[in-house]
N, C-alpha and C positions, 0 to 999 in steps of 0.2 A: 256859595252853597255850603252849608255846614255838613261835616262828615258825621256819619252815624256811628254809634258804638258797635264794634264787631262782637259776634256771639262768642263767649268763652266762659268756662266754669269759674265761678267766684269761689271764695274760701269755703262756702257751705256746700259747694258742689252743684249748685243750681245754675243752669244755663240761662244767661240773659240774651234774648233774641232781639235783633234789630227790627225796626218798624217798617212795614211795607208801605212806604209813602208814595210809591209810583205804581201805576196800574200795569204790572207785568205778571204774566202767568208764571207761577213758581214751578220748579222742576220736581215732579213726583214720580219716583220709579214704579210705584204701584199702579200707575196709569199707563205703563208701557210706553213712556215717552222716548223718542229718539234723542239721545244726549247730544249728538252733533247738531241736529236741527234746533234743539232748544238753546244751545250755546250761541248759534248764529242769530237766533231770534233775540236773545238777551243782549248780545252786543249791538244789534241794530237799534234796539230800544234805548240803550245807554247812549249811543251816538246821537239819537234824536234829542235827548235831554242834555247832551254835552257832558256826560259823566265820564271821568277818566278811570284808569285801571285801579287806582287807589280807592276811589269811591266804590267801585264794583266789589273789591275784596272786602272792604269794611262793612258793606251792607248785604253781602251774599246770603247770609243766614236767613234774611227775610224772604228769600226766594228759593229755599230748599225745604222739602217736606220728607217726613217719614225717615227711611233708612239713609237717604242722602244727607239729611241734616245730622243724623247720629254719627255717621262715618266721618263727616267733615269735622265735627267737634272732637272726635277721638284723634284726628290727625292734625288738629289746629296748630300745634307747636312746630310742625314740620313744613307748613305752607307759609311762605314769606312773600310770594309774588303772585300776580294774576296768572302768569304762565304756569306756575306750579299747580295752581288750583285747577286750571283747564286739564293739565296732564293727569292730576289726581282723579277728576270726575270721569274723564273718558276711559281711564284704565278700569274703572269699576262698573261702568254701565255701557254695555254694548247695544247694538241696534236691536229694536224690539222683536224682529223676526226670529231672534235666537232665544229669547227669554223663556218661552213656553216649552222649549225642548227639554227642560229639566224636570218636567212633571214625572212622577212615578207613583204607582199605586201598589197596595199590599193585597195579598190573597185573603187575609183575614184582618180583623180589627184587634187582634191580640197584641197588647202592648209589650215591647221588649224593654225590660228594666233590669240591668245588671250592675253589680257593685264594681267600683274601680279596682284595678290591679295594684298590688303592693309594688313599690319601687324604691331603689336606693336613694340616699340623699342627693347624690350627683344627678341621677336621672330625674328626681323630683324637681330639682332646680332647673334643669334643661327643659322639662315640660312646662314649668311656669314661664320661663323666658319665651318659649315659642307661642304659648297661649297669648301672652301679652302682645307679641308682634302681630298675631292674627287678629286680635281685638282692635289694635290700632289701624290695621289695614282694612277693617270692616268686613273681613272674611267670616268671622264668627261673632256671636253676641251671647250675653248671658241668657239663661233659659230657666223656665220652670216647667219644662215638658214632662209628660208621664213616661216618655221614652228615655232610655239611657244605655249607651254602649261604652265600654271601657277604652281609655286611651293608652297608648304605648309608644315606644320610640323604635325607629328603624334606621340603619345606616344608609346614607346616599351612596350608590354604587360609583358615581362618577366624581364625587367631591371629597375623597379621602375619608376622614373620620367624622364628617358632618352628619348630623342626624335629622330625620324628618318625623314630625308628629303623625302618628297613624292611629286609626280608630278600628277596633275589632268589631266589624259589622256582620260577622257570620250569622248571628241569630236573626238580625234584620234581613239579611240576604235570603234566608230560608223562607221569609214571608213575602219577598218582593215578586211581583209578576215579571216574567221574562220579557225582554225586548227583542224583537225578531230582526233587528238591524244586524246583518252579518258582516264580519270583517272580510275584506277582499282576499281572494286566494293568492298566496305568494307566487305560485307558478304563473297565474294570470298577469300579475304585476311584472314579472320578469319578461314575459313574452312581449310586453309593450316596449322593451328597451333594446330590441335586437338591432335597430337601425341607428341608435343614438351613439354619439361620439364624445359629447361633453355632458358632464353631470354636476348637479349641485344637490346637497342634502340640507334641508332646513328643519330645525327643531323649534317647536312653539314653547314659549316661556310661560310656565304656570298655566298650562292650557285649561285644566279643569277649573281652576279658580277664577277664570274669566266668564264662567257660565253661571248666572244667578239661579238660585233655587226658588221655585214658586212659593209665595208666603204660606200657602196651606200645607206645604211639605217640610218646612224647616224644622218643625218640632220632632219629626220622625228621625232626623239626623242629629239628635242631641247626643252628646258624649260627656262622660263624667271623669273627673279627676279627684284627687284627694283634697282639693281646695275649691271645688265648685262644679256647677253644671253649665254647659255651653251648648249652643246649636249652630250648625253651619248655615251661612247665608249664601254660600257658593258651593258648587259641586265638589264634593270631597273625593279623595282616593279611597278605594275599598268597597264602595257601594256597587252592587252587581250591575246596575243599569248605567253606571257612569261610562264604561267603554263604548257601548252602542250609542249613547246620547252624544258623546263627544265626537265619535267617528262620523255620525250622521251630520253633525254641525259642520265639520270641515268638508265633508263630501258635498253638502249642499252649496257651500260657498264656491267650491271649484266648479260644480255643475252650473251654478247661477251665471258665472262669467265664461262658461264654455271653455274651460281650460283643457286642452288636449295634449299639453306638453308636461304634465305633472300629475302625480297621483299621491294619495296619502294612505298611511297605515297608522291609525291613532293620530298622535301629534307629530309624526315624522312625515315629511313631504319630500319627494324626490322630483327634481326638475331635470329633463333630458332634452337634448337638442342635437341636430346633425352637424352644426357648425358653431364656431365660437361667436361669430356675430349674431347669429340667430339666438344663441343662448343668452347673451346680454339683454336682448330684447325681451326674451321670456322672463328673465329675472326682474327686469324693470316693471313689466306688466304685473307680475305676482306681488312685488313690493307695493305697488299702487293699490292692489286689491287688499293686501294686509292692512294698509293704512286706512283704507275706506271702511273696512269691516272691524277695525280696532283689534286686529290680531297681532300680537307681539311675538318676536323671534328671540331665541336665546343665542346670542352671537357666539358664545364659547362652544356651542355644539353644532354650529353651522359650518358647512364646507362648500366653497364656491368654485365653479368652473374647473373641474378636474377631469382628466381622461380616465382615471380609475378611482372608484369611490367605494366606501364600505356602507352598506345599507341593509339593515335587518338581518345581520348575520352572514351576509354574502359580500364578496369582493366582485364588483361589476366593472367591466371595461368594454371597449367596443366589440360587441357581438359575443362576449364570453362572460362566464360566471364561474366562480370558485368559492370554496368555504372561506369564511373570515379568518384571518391569521390569528387573531387573539383567541378565538374559540378553538382553533386547532391546537394552539399551544396549551390551552387548558386541558384538552383531551389527552395531549401527549404527556402531561405531568400526572395523570391519574395513575394510581398504584393498582396492583393486582387486587381485585375484590376479595374480601374475606367473608362476606355475608351477602344475603339477598339484597339488602338496601343499597349497598355499594355497587352491586352488579346492575341493579335497576338504574342507578344514577349514570353509570357508564353507558348502558344501552340507550338511555334517554338522550344523552349527549350525542351519541353516534347516529341515532335514528333520524335526527334532524337533517343529516346529510346523506341519507340512504340512496338518493338518486345519483350520487357521485360514485357509489361503490358497486363494481360489477359483482354479480352473484352474492348480494348482501345477505339474502335469506340463508344461503348455504353456509356462509361464513359464521353467521350468528347462531346457527342451529344448536351446537353443543351448549352454548351459553343460555339459550332460550329454554332448554330442557330443565335447567336448574330453577327456573321461575315457576314451574308447575306446582300445583297444590300437592302437599304430602310427599314432596321429593326432598331427600336430604341433600344439603349443600355440600357436594363433594367435588372439589376443584381438581380435575385430572389434567394430564398432559395435553389431551385434545382440547380442553377448555383454554389452557394457556396458549396453545397455538392459535386458536380462533381469536383470543384477546389480542395477541401480538399482531396478527395479520390485519385485523380491523384498524388498529392504531397505525400500522405501517401504511395501509392504503390511504388513509386520510392525511397523514403527515407528509406524504410525497406530493401534496398539493394537486389533487385531481382538478381538471378543468373541463367544463362542458361548454359547447356552443349554445347560444340562445337561438330559439326557433325563428327562422326567417320565413314569413309567409309568402314572400316573392319567389322563393325557390320551391318549385312544385314537385321535386323529386325527393323521395324519402326511401330509406332502406331499413327494414326491420329484421334483426338477427335474433332467432329464437333457439332456446336449448332447454332440455329437461334433465338436470342432474338427478341423482338418486333420491334426494330428499326435498327438492324444490324445483320450481320452474322459473325461468328468467328470460329476459330479452334486453336488447339495447337498440335504441332508435338513433339512426345516423342520417345526416344531411350533408350533401356535397357543398364545398365552398366554390369560389370563383375558378379555382384550378381543378375542379372536379375531384377533389380529395375528400373522402368521407370523414366527418367528425361526429362524435357522439353528442346527442342532445340530452338524453336521459337514459338511465339504467332502471330496470324494474325486475324485481324477483319477489317471490313469496314462498313460504313453506307449504308443502303438500298437506291437504286435509287427510284425516284418517282413512276415509273411503277411497281417496285418490291414490293412496299408496298401493292399492290392489290393482291398479291399472297396468296393462301390458306396456312395453316400451313405446310401441307405436301410438297407443292412446295418450301416453304422457307427452310425447313430442307434439301430438296434435293439440293437447291441452295447453302447452306452452304457446302455441300460435294463437289459439283462441283467447287466452289470457292477455297476451301482448296486444292483440287487436282491440280488446276491450279497454285496456289501460291507456293506450295511446290513441284512442278513438278521436279525440279532439284535434289531434295533429293529422291523422290519416284520412278522416272523412272528407270526401270530395277531392282527394289528392291522388296522384299516381305514385304507387309505392311498390317495392319489391320485398318479398319475404325470403330470407335465407335460413335454411335448416340443414343440419348434418344427417338427417334421417331421410334416405332416398325413398323409402316406402310411401312418404307423404306426397311425393310429386304427382302421383296419379290423381290427387284431389282436383288438380287444375283441369284434368281431362274428363271429369265426370259430366255426363250430359243429363240435364234435367228433363225428364219425360213429361209430356203433356198430360194434364189431368183427364183429358177426354180419350185417352188410350189405355184403359185399365188392363188390357191383356199383358202389358209389359210387367205388371206387378202380379204375376201369375200365382204366387204362393198365397198372398193375402186374399186375392180374389177367390181362390179355390176354397180356402177356409171359410170365407164369408158365405159362399154359395152353399157349402155343406151345412153350416149352422142355420142359415135361413130356411133351407128345405126342412130340416128336422124341427125347427121352431114352429113352422106352419102346421106341421102335423100335431104337435103338442097343443098349440093354442086352439086349433079347430076341434080337437078331440075332447076338450074339457067342456062340461056343461055350463060352468061359470066362467066369466071373463077374467082370466088371470094375466097380469102384465107379463110380457115376454122376458123382462129383466129378471123376474123371479124364477123363470124356468131355465134360464141360461146355464146355471151351474149343473143342474141335473142332466141337461142335454149334452153338455160337454163331457161329463163323466161317462155317460152311456156311449158316446162316440169313441172315447179313448179306450173303453173296455170291450168294444165290439170288434171281432175280426174284420179286417178290411177285405173288400171283394177282390183286390188285386194281390196284396201281399199274403193274405190268409192269416195274418197275425193281428192282434189288437195293437194299436199305436202305442199304448202305455207299456206293453211288454217289450217292444223294440227300443223304446227310449230308456226305460228304467231297468230292464232286465228281469223284472218280476211284476206281478200284478199287485196293486195296493190291497185288494181284497178279492174274494172269489168273483169271477166274471158272472154276470147274470145270464149270459148266453153260453151254453156249453161249459157248465161248471166243472165237469169231469174231463174237459179237454186236456190233452197232453201236448206241450210245445217243446220243440227241440231246444238245446242250450242256446243262450241268447246270441252268441257269436255266429253259430250255424244258422239260426233263424234270421239274423240280419243279412247274411250272405244270400240266403234263399229269397228273402224279400226284395233285395236289390236285383237279383236275376229275374224274378217275376215282373218287377217294374220295367226292366229293360225290354223283356219280351212283349209286354203289353204296349210299350211305346213303339216298338218296331211294327207290331200289327196295325196300330193306328196310322203309322206313316204309310204303310202299304195301302191301306184303305183310302187315305187322303190323296196320295199320288195318283190313284186310279181315277179319281173324280176331278182332279185339278186340271184346269185349262190355263196355260200360260198366255195371257192376252197381251199383245204388243200394240203400241200406239205409234203413230207417225205424225210429224209436224203437219198441221192442217186439219187433223181429225177433231171432231167435236166431242167434248166430254162434259159430264156434270161434276160439280164440286160439292163435297160434303160440308155443310154449314154446322160447325160445332156451336152448341148453345152456350155462349158466354153470358156472364151476368147481365149484360146490357141488351140481350135479345129476349124475345118472348118464348115461353116454354113450348107453345104450339106452333112455332114458326116452321116453315117447310124445311125438311132435313137436307134438301139438295137445292142448288141454284145452278143456273146455266141454261143451255149449254155454252161452253167457252171453247175457243180455238186453241189447240196446242201450238205454242211458238217454237219450242225446241225440246230435245231430249237431253236431260242433265245426267241421268244414269239409267241403269236397266229398270229401275222401279220409280224414278222421279222425273217429272215433266214440268215445264214452265208453261202456264196458260195465260191467256190475255183476258184478265178479269178487270172490269172497269174500276178506276181509282185505286188500283193496287197491282202489284206484281207478285203473283202467288205461285208457289210450287206445290 
């Protein structure tokens, strides 16, 4: 069998492609082919014709189409064996179920076309070098797109002075439609780790660059340099939709294989287990999934089988979480702010760990006042004390316990300092010792600063219950407060809606208004809605002398009448204090007369066990409005108190 000439550029730059002399379907990325399936199919066909690896490598260009052929030609000099070609192809083309995740649309068809940034000769050379590497890797290609975003350089945080090519896509991002894929809540991720003892942290290598861009969208991601225009073939950094697209990709992989021992945040994956043996099994399973889905890991950033691990700015160990040491050291080195920008930077760094700081809102209050609009930046001793206290609290390495759902006992400590409200949620350990799970505090709003101390303490409880709702709901918990006046809340009895007499003040007002509204509505020749008459009726009532007190209610409340009373305009009333005393005495006298009249007619009826009585049926929502008001008779079983009896009602035991 004669070898065919492999495709490579000749001196004129024209690619000479091998001839497809065997009936094999070529690999075409535009048809969403599965690269692993195609490689197996190609190998089986070659075995059928007894073709060896050398023949496959020399003739492979006859079986590649579109971008696969272009990328292979660009990388021709670096591929010497068939194994290297297989690795090259699988790294660039992942399974087809991921390809269409990189679609994105714009709000308008306005083309973004910007000029390239000026750069120094050193930067220019570095940009050229990185562009060439991206071209050879098939991540970008030359373009004639109407779109154009400028390229620049940024330092890699974890690799010393190395730089990364970045594209300023802010103008394009303003036109991109948002993707509703939300990132997981950090607190929710931490809650999953409460029972784990062994941890591993995995970092994906060039994660974005392994996601192909749909052919219709590549022109939108064109970027310009001083030496040419190029466009991305893979998902780049900087585009607004990249984080949700990539996070969805990894989440779907973990969901597809029902992974319940790991979770991801972008390209960071944490694996957690309750034992070392179980952990190695989990890692093996995850590695097999990565191999199957062609997901590559960056070994230099991976940490395996540790009892304590750093993940997303936190130090996590068995049942505990604390701030990351490196971040704390950074905060510790921050100097005293001299302007608003430096203060914002400090508060932004500290705010990430606010749940580790007791009474955080109270501590940061003096600093927060400097951030208000039109406030002069005046650094006082109070500000310096708050600055030092916040740094000291964090640098003493605060530790919180992770929430354990198996422990159903929780304790909520609430307090309301002068300028804020706060709380701490605690949970007992195996020795029944309470440990904090989270701290919460917030600054009082302007209208809340007018609350009395009892109202503030009550606000602290309500605010804490709302903040810690997801921990407290359905659980047994105890509230601790240093304000004894709030203890009565537990003893408040909720009265039945069918006993309005207990709400006597409201019912008395309603009755008075209804009676007067009836007179007004019925006295008018035209039908006027009662809502339009309510204000005039209320004013007349407040300005009319009461039959018992002999004074208008408005005079007793305000000490004067808003305007001349329509009734008795020339009436003279005693000074307000004297009038109030007289009104109180007249009310008491009227009450005593009513009591004498009631006692004269009242008969104290006593019942004995065995007597037959009827039961008042309250009309609850599930009963008919015209249902009988009484049911029975029923036999009295026993006397519970002077006014309460237990009756023998079918299917229930009713008092």
